[in-house]
N, C-alpha and C positions, 0 to 999 in steps of 0.2 A: 235386201240384207243378204250378204254372203255368209253361208252356213258351214264353211269348210274349216274354220279355224280349229275346231276340236277333233278333226279327223285324225286317224292313226296312219293313214296312207301318205307317204312323202309326196306322191303325185298330186293328191288333192290339196295338200298344204302348199304346193307351189302356186296354186290358184286362189289361195285364201284371201289375197289382197286385190284380186281383180275387181273392176267396177261391175262385173257381171254378178247378178244375184244368184249365185250357184246354190243348188241343192245337192246333197249326196243322194245316191240311189235309195229311195225309201217310199213307202206308201203315201206319205204326206205330200210328197212332191206331185204325184199323179192326182191326188185329191185336189191340190191347189190348181192344177191345170184344168180339171173338170169344173171347179168352182168358177174360174175365170173364163172358161170356154176358149182356151188357147191351146195351140199345139205344144208338144214337148221337144226340146232339143236334147238329145243324149250324145254327149261328147266323151269318147272313150280313148284312153291312151295309157301311158306309163311313164315313170319318172325319168328313165334313161333315154327316152325317145327324142331324137334330134328334131324331127319335123313337128312333133307335139310342141316343143319349145318355140319353134318358128311361128306356128299358128297362134300360140299364146301371146308372143311379143307383138305380132302384127295386129291381131284382132281382139283377143280377150283382155288385153291390157289397155285397149283404146276406149276412151270415155264414150265416144259417139257410138261405137259398136255395142258397148255395154248397154247404153240406153235403148238401142234398137232391140236388143235381145230381151231386156227387162220389160219393155212395153208390150212385146208381142208374143212372148214365149215363157214357159217355165224351163229353165236351163238346169240340166242334171250332169254332173261330172262323175265319171266312173273310171276307177283304176282297174284295168283289165286283169292285172295280176291278183287283185283282191277278189274280183268277181268274174272268173273265167266263164261262168255259166251265162251271165249277161252278155259278155263279149262274144261268146260262141253263137248265141242266137242272132245278135245284130250283125255279126260278121257274115253269117250265112245269108242274111237278108241283103247286105251290101254286095256280096259276091253275086247273088241272084240278080240284082238290079244293074250292076255295073260290069260284071265279069271279072272283077278283081277286088282285092281288099288290102287293108293296111292300116297303120295308125299314124296320125290321129284318125279316128273313125267318127264321122259326123252323120247322125241319124235324126231325122224328124219323124215324130210319132204322134199318134192320137193320145188323148188323156188316159186310155186304157193300155198304152204301151205298144200298140200296133204300128209298126214302121211303115211309112208311105213314101219316103224319099231318103236315099242313103248316098254317102260319098266318103271321101277321106280328107286329105288336106285341101283347103281352098285358100288361095291368096286373098288378102283383105278385100280388094275391090269385088272379086267374084263372090266372096262370102256375104258382103253387104247386099249385093244384088239378089243372092239366093234367099237371104232373110226376107227381103221385101217381096220376092215372088212367092215364097211359101206362105207368108202372111196373107197376101192377096188371095191366093188359091184357097186357103182355109176359110176366108170370109165369103168369097164369091163363088167358089166351085167345090163346096163341101162334099157333095155326093160323089164327085169324081175322085176326090182325095180318099174317101172311105172305101170306094171300090178298089182303088190302087192298093190300099192297105190290106184289104181282104185277099187280093191276089198274091201279095208278098207273103202273108202268113201261110197261105196254102202252099206256096213254093217252099218255104223253109220247113214246114211240117213234113213235106215229102222228103226233103233233103236229110232230115234228122230221123227218118223212119227206122224202126227196128223190126226184127222178125222176118228178114229176107232169107234168101237161099243160104244153106250151110253145106259144108263138106269137110271131111277130115283134113287136117293140115299135114299132108303126106310128104315123104322124101321127094317124090316127083315134083310137087308144087314148090318146095324149097329150092330144089335144083333149078327149076324154071325161073324162080326169082333171082337166083345168082346169075343165071344166064342173061336175064334182062338187064341187070345192073352192068354186066360186062358189055352189052351192046350200047349202053348209054354212057359208058365210062369215058372220061377225058384222058386219053392215054399220054398226052403231052404234059398236062398240068396237074393231073389227079383230080379226084372229085367227079361230080356229075353235073352236066349242064354247063351253061355259060354264066355271064355276069347278070346280076350279082350272084356270087357263089358262097353258099353256106356250108359250114362244116357238116359232113354227112355222118355224124357220130353213130347214129342208130344203125345205119347201113353197114358201117365198118364193124360194129359189134357183131352183127349178123354174119358178115363175111368171115370174120375170124372164127366164129363157131362153125360155119359151113366148111371152112378149111380143115378144122379139127376132125369133123365127122367124115369128110369125104377125101381128105388129102389133096384137095384142089389147089394146085399151085397158082392158078389164076386168081382165085378168091383171096389168097394170102397176098399176092403181089398188088392187087387193087388196094387192099388195106394198107400195106406197107408203103407203097408209092404215095398215096394220098396223105398218110401221116407224115412222111418226110417232107412233102411239098408244103403242107401247112406249117410244119415246124420251122422251115427255112424262110417262110414268107412273112410279109408285114402283118398278117392277121395274128401272128404269134408275137407277143411282147418279148423281144430278144434280151431285155434287161431284167425285168421283174417276173417273167413267166406269165402264164394265163393267155387266153385267146379272146380276140374281139368277136363281135356277133357275126360278122360276115365280111367278105371282100367285095368292094364295089366293082372290081374287074374280074376276069375269068382266070387269073393266075396268082391269086392270093397276095397281091402286092400292097394295095391300099385298103385298109380296113374301114368299116364303119365302127368307130372307136369304142362304142359301149361294150362292156364286158359283163356277160350274164352268168349268174351262178349255174344255171342248168347246162349251158354249153360247156363250161369248164369241168363240171362234175362228170358229164358224159364223155368228154374227151380224156379226162384222167383215166376212166375205165378203159378206153381204147388203147392208150399208150401203155398202161399197166399190163394189159393182156398181150399186147404186141411184144413187150419186153419179156413177159413170162414165156411166150411161145418161141421166141427167136433169139433172146439174149442181145438184141440190138442196142448198142450203147446210146444212140440218139433217142430211142424210145424210153430208155431208162432215164436219161437226163430230162426229157420233156415231162415225163410222169412226175419226177421229183420236183421240177420247177412249178408244175401246175398244182401239185399238192401244197407247195409252199405258198403259191398265190392264194389258194383258198384259205389256208390257215392264217396267213399274215394280213391279207387285204380284205377278206370278206367275213372272217369269223368275228363274232361279237362275243367277248368273254362273258360267261354266265348265261349266254343265250345260244342262238344258232348262227347260221350264215346269212349275211345280208344278200339282197336280191341282185344288185348290179352296181357297177360304176357307170357314170354318165358318159354319153358320147361326147359331150361338149365340156370345155373348161372356160368359164367366164364367157359363155356364149360362142366360143370358137372351137370348131372341130380340130383335134390334133394338136392343140396348143401345148399340151404336156409332152407329147410323144415325138414330134417331128424335129429333125436336125438338119443343119447345113454343114458343109466341110469346115467352114470357119469356126463354127461352134464346137466341133470336135477338137480342133486344134487348140481352141481357147481352154478347154477342160483338160486335154491330155498332153499338150505340147506338140511340137511339129512332127516328130517321128511317129509317136503313137497315134496322133491324130490322123496322119496320112494312112497309117496301117489300118486303123479302125474304119476309115472311109472306104477302103478297098474291101475289108471284111464284111461290112454292113451295107455295101452298095449305096453309099451316100455320095451324090454327084453335084456338080455346080448347077446343072439344069434341074435336078430334083425329080423325085417320083411322086410328090404330093403337090401342095399348093405353095405359091410364092417362093419357088426355088428350094423348098425344104424336101426332105426325104423321110420316108418311114423306114426304120431299120429292118433289113432283111439279112439273112445269113448266106452270103454269097460264096463262102469257102467252108470246107469241112473242118470242124474242130474236134469232133468226137473220136475220130481215129487218128488225129494228128499227134505229133511227138509231144512229150511232156512240156517242153519249153514253150511251144505254141499254145498249148492249153493253159499254161500258167499265165502267159501274157494276155490271153483272151479273158481269163477270169479277172485279172487286175484291171483291164480296160472296162469290163462290164461293171465292176464295183465302183470305179471312179465316175463313169457316166451315170450310173443309177444315183449315186450321191448327189451329183449335180442336178439331175432331173428332179430329185426330191425337193430341191429349193424352188422349183417352178410352181406356179399355181396348179392345183390338183383338181381332177374331176370330182364332182359330188358323188356321194354314195347313197343309194336307196337302201335304207337300213331295215326295211320290214323283212320279217322272217316268213317265208312261204313254206308251208308244210311239205308239199310234194318236192320242191326243189331241194330242200334240206334232206329229204329222204334220198334223193339221187346223190347228193354230196356225201352223205354218211356211207352209203353202199360203196361208192367209188373209193373213198378214203380207207374204208375197212379192207377192201381188196388190195389196195396199195400197201397198207401197213402189214397185212398178212404176207404179201409177197416179199417185202423187205425182211421180215422176221424169218421167213423160211429159206430165202436165198442168201441172206446176210449182206453186209455192206462192204465185204472184202474186195480185193482187186483182181481176183481170178477171172479168167475169160469166161468161165461158166456163168458168172453173174452179169456179164456184159457191163462191168463197172467202169471200163475205160482205163484201168491200170493206174490209178492215181489215188494216193492216200488222202489228199485234201478233198477230192471228190467224194470218197467214201465217208469221210467225217461229216461233210455237208449232208449227204444222204441220211446219215444216222440222226443228225440234228433235226432235219425236216421231218423225219418219221416220228420222232418224239413229240414234236409240236402238233403234227397232224393227228396223232393218236389222241392227244388231249382235246383237240378241237372237235373231233368227231364224237367223242364220248360226251362232251359238253352239249353238243347239238342234240344228240339222242336223248339225253336227260331232259333237255328243254322241251322237246316234242312230247315226251312221255308225261311230263308234269304240268306243262303250261297249255299245250295245244289240245290235250285230251281233257274234255270237260264233260262230265257225266257219261263217260263211255263213248262220246262222239268227238270226232276231230273238228277243230276249227282251222280255217284256211291260213290265217295270218296272225302275227303278233308283232309288236314293236316296243322297244324299251321294257321288255319283260311283261307287257300287258297283252293279253290275247284279244283279238278283234272279234267282231260279231259274225262275219261271213262264215257260213258252214263249209266244212270240207266237201270237196267234190270227189268224184271217183278216182282221179289221178292222185289225190292226196292219200286216200286209203291204200291204193296200190303201191305207191312209191314209199310211203312210210312203213307199211307192212314188210316190204322187201328190205328196207333198211334195218328194221328190227330183227329180221332173219339174219342179216349180215352181222349185226351186233351179237346175236346168239352164237354164231360160228366163231367170231373173233374172241369173245370173252368166255364162252362156255357156260354162261349164266342162263338159267332156265326162265327168268322173268321176261327176257326179251322175246322168247318164243311164245310165251303166254300172251304178251301184248299183241304180237303179230296175229295170233289166232283170233283174238277178240276183234281186231280191226277187220279181218277177213270175214268173220261171221256177220258183223254189222253190214259190210258191203254186200254179202250174199243176200241178206234179208231186206236191205233198203234200196238197193240200186238195180236189182235184177229186172231184166226185160224178157219178153217171150222168146223162146227158141234158144236160150243159152246166152243171149247178149246182155248188155248192161246199159242203163242210162247214165249220163254224167252227173245227174243230180239225184238226191235221195227222194223217196216217195213222199216224205213230209217236208221237203224243201219248198221255198217260195215258188209259186206257179208263175212261170213266164208265158209269153205268147206261144212258145213251143218248148218241149222238154228235150234238151240237147242229148245226142247220143252219137258222137262222132267216133267211128272206128279207126280212123287213120292216124298214123304217127306223123308228127311234123317237127317243130323245134324241140318238143319233148314227147315222151311216149304218150299215146292216147290213154285215157283212163282204162279202157278195156285191155290194152296191151300190158299196162303196168300191173293191173290186177291179175292178169293171167300169169305174168312172170312171178309175182309174189305167191300165187296159188301153187305153181309148180314147185317153187323152193320150199314152201311150208309143208306141202305134202311129203316131200322127200325127208325133211327134218323130223316131222311128227309121225310118219308112217300111217297117216289117215288118208285112205284112197279117195274119199268123197271130194277132197280139195283138188286132187288131180283130175277127177271127172269134171269138176266145174271149170278147170283150166282148159281141158279139151273141148268142152262145149263152147266156151268163150272164143277160143281160137278158131273153131269151126265156123263162126259167124264172120271171121275176117278172111278165112282161107280163099273164098272165091275171088278176092281182089289182090291176094298176095302176088301171084304170078303176073298179073296184068299191071299192077301199080307198085312194084317192089320198092321204089324210092319212098313211098309213103306208108310202108308196113314193116319197117326195119326191126322195130322192137318186138312186134308180133312174131316175125320170122325168127328172131333170136330166141324167143321163148319156145317156138316150135322146135328149134334145133335141140334145146335142152330136153324136151319131151322125147324126141327121137333117140337121143343119146341114152336116155333112161328116166330121169337123170341118175347118175351114180350117187350113191349114199356111202360116204367114207367116214368111218369112225376109227380114230387111233387112240387106244387106251394107253396112257403114259402119264408119268409123274412130271414130265417136262414138255408141255404143249408147244412152247416157243422154240425149243432147241432140239427136239427129237428128229433124227434123220428121216424117220418114217413120215412125219408130218411134212417136212420139206419136200420129200419125193412125191407125196400125195398131191400137194398143192401145185407143184411144178408141172405135173403130168395129168392134172385133173381134166377129164373130158368135159365137153360143153355143158354148162349149167350144173356141174356137180356140186354137192354140198359136202362140207368137211367140218367135223367137230372132233376136237382132241381134248383129252383130260383124263382124270381118274375115273374108274368105273362107277356106275350107278350114281352119278351126280343128280341132285334133285332137279326135275324139270328138263332133263336132257335125254330125250327118248333114244337117240342114237348110241348113248353110252350105257343104256340099261341092260343088265344081264350079260355084259360082255367083259369077262375078266381078262387079265393078262395071262398069257400062256407061259408056264414055267418061270413066272416072275419077270418076264421080259415084255417090253412094249410090244403091243399087238395091233395090227390093222385088220379091220373088218370092212369088206367091200361088198356092197349090195347094188343091185340095179333093178329098178322097177319092183322093189319089195322082194326080190329074190337074191339070196346071199351066197357068196362063195366061202371057201374055208378060210379061217383066220390065218394070217401070216405074220412072221416076226422079222423078216429080212426085207431090205429095200428091193432086191432083185425079184423076190416073189411078189411083192406088191406091184412093181412095175409090170410084171407079166399079167397080172389081173386087170390093170388099167389099159 
């Protein structure tokens, strides 16, 4: 009997009709394996995963494979996005056994969950042989299987250990991290390393902050060049905005087409802050279009943001997105079709499969004359309308707390920047000198603001249950999986961003409650943190990964939230907790900079102060002091604007206007400068 029909996970529901007698992850499944004295197959994946779909079609939908699995195993299907703790433990085991990892992840375990054989994707013939071999080994070589499992558990226990060496995260270490990134930088194509190439959003956030603190032209250029290369590449959707998960090549041309919420949230922050620091019109446009993608394609009205769009459409990669020159002419006519083919690098030989091409931006449009920009916008609109008539990729509609936190923070920063810089066409805004462009930016900002507030309310009212975070929800119904550390960190940081955007005290209170829970329930010896709470389900190891990968580690996310909350609340103990957490990561920052980007970004905020900026004003959205403060805010600075003594807003407490004029108060590390009433005086303090 397949038990997945009532699951909330879209990934599990994709397997609800398989001939495999799937169980969800639960105690009953392991009890059944013990009763039958058979091993467990733990199959881990996610809804947008291309090779997960391939293995499902080849093996899990096959009646003969299903019978082999049902007769000899208890099969458990896990959505890695719902249960990152389960995924983390078995991924560590897979990497320990094979030297690599990925999804689908295929793990064979004893009835107590101890892994003894691990792998990833297996073609059907190999998978059938593997099932037969594992079954034989379980029946005839049980002692060897159990010894192998014990060795794996010992290995993953060591890999997840806490309480190692600590050191302050100093300026020297952060400078060394930036220098290491410079050595690994791809100076031709941008980014780090070769194929496949992933968007290095966390490293780019760090480099932008490092540039602000040090004035390093190299750090800024690495961030700027990479952002431009990605924006012009096929990894960026040139019609609808948003970014694919990664490029299969080393030069951003052909993407793996899935679009993940977390990538787009973090990239929105990168382009927003690049625009803020440089006025770059390309960064402005890409930030706008990424915000529009989040609000239009992933926002679920009345809820939060969906997790992903699939890599495949009707089982075919790129079916929605790829073009031939003839298709461009068919939609646009001969002249515009040829012009678009040149602009988007669509050739007869193609850059993708079967003579098709992924659209790339081969010519500059952001600094082009108005006539070229107008033609480009018209072409994009007509191509997008035609593309919308094609079959579309499925959407994974589950709402993940941590990823929604990342999206809320990014959108709040984007909205604040637009509010403070305006949508006008002056060169100071990097607007590109175009009224239509400015109107589009304003429209996107209004929709984005509504979406982020919607998502924040959803997290606060649906995902918070009895003071504890739940990991996922779908269709307005919260799921059972408990929140992990990254959920607490990312959502707390998002609530701090909401507090700064709205000036409402309740968001800061919610953030503080989450941080108090995290400090009480997730703390490890020596200032570190486990990824699961002390009262969570006990797995074969308690995960505690300090490294940043596709998303910030739980430890980095929590440290960033602690830094921000300490600055907003004025409570030093949260800063001390952030310093202790970052001290556990510091020994690996300079040696493994590519995997500690968010920790390094949080470290830059601490070194900067961070600055605490309060602007007492009756016009928080339009006051020139607020605009100047946000435009020139140092790394990690917090900014609150509003009338004095607002309930629940510590930065505005006991801070009156001077002579009835809007007044800015600038503090750094809880030490304050004199209040000022002019933009020039404020900039001098910043």
